[in-house]
Structure formats: C-alpha cells, structure tokens
N, C-alpha and C positions, 0 to 999 in steps of 0.2 A: 265852211261857209254855212250860214244859217238859212234854212228853208223859209221862203216867204210865208208859208202857211203857219209858221210858229210865231204868231203875234204875241207881244207882251201886253198885259192888261193896261199898262200906262201909255201904250202907243195910241196916237190919234189916227183913226182910220176913217177914210171917206168911202162910201158906197154909193155908186150911181147905178140906177136901174134904167136900162135902155129897152124900149119896147119895139114892137114891129115898126118897120120903116125908120129905124134909128131915132125914134122920138124919146126924149128924156122924160121918164115917168116919175122919178123920185131921186132925191139926193139927200144924204145925211152924213154927218161927221160926228163920231163919238169915240169913247175909249171903253176899255173893259173887256174887249174880245180876246179869246184865247186861240181862235182859229178863223180862217176865211169863211168857212161854212157857217159858223155861228154869226158872224157879221152880216152875211147875206140873208140868212133866215130871219134875223131880227129886222133887217131893212124891209124884207117882204111883209112881215107882220105889221110894221108901222106904216107901210105905203098904202095899204088898202087897195091893192091892185084889182082892176076889173078885167085883166087879161090873165091867161094862165102863166104861172111862173116859168114853165118850160118854154114859153115863147119869148122870153126876155134874155138879155145879156146883162151880166153884172160886172161892173168895173170896180175893182177894189184897190184902193191906194193907201199904202202906209205913209202917212204924212211925215213921219219921223225920218224915214229912209228915202222917200220920194219914189219908191218902187210901186208900180201898178201893173195889174194883169186883168184880163177879162175872162169870165167864166160863164158856163151854161149848165143847165141840168140835162143829163142824158136821159134816155128812155127808161132807165132803171131808177131815176130820181136821184142820182149821184151828181154832185157838183164837180165839174171837170174844167180844167184849164183849156182855153181856146188858144191853139198854136197856129 
C-alpha cells in the first residue's frame, strides 16, 4: 500500500487552508508536488495569510485517488496528520 504522503509529480493535488472558526482562507489545485508538506508550504506562500500558519488546518486531497486528509503544524513546526 502506498503512503498518501508519497505524491507523484503528475498527481493533481488540492490544498484548502481552513482558518480559525472553520473559515476557508485559501484553496488551490496544482501538480508537481512530491510530498504533502511541500504542497502545504507552497499553498501557505501563495495564500498571503494574515493569521499564523499554526492556527490553520490544511486539507490536502489527491484528486487522482480521491484521498484526502487534514493536517496541522505542531509546536515544533512539523506538519502532522489530524486523526
């Protein structure tokens, strides 16, 4: 079974950034990512957030497989899966 974090550059990936109070702050769809963290960090850079990235939830969906998961940054700045 292939881990979701191992994206292929040709995969279409959607990233939605959810802010405080479940407000949708940004959404993008792109290709060329090799990891979830890369997709999230590029979305953050493009979003021009006015809130701290640690206060947001990141929903990442592989549009090829229709698999999606939500992530947050922990206190150490590491992107972690929300379970």
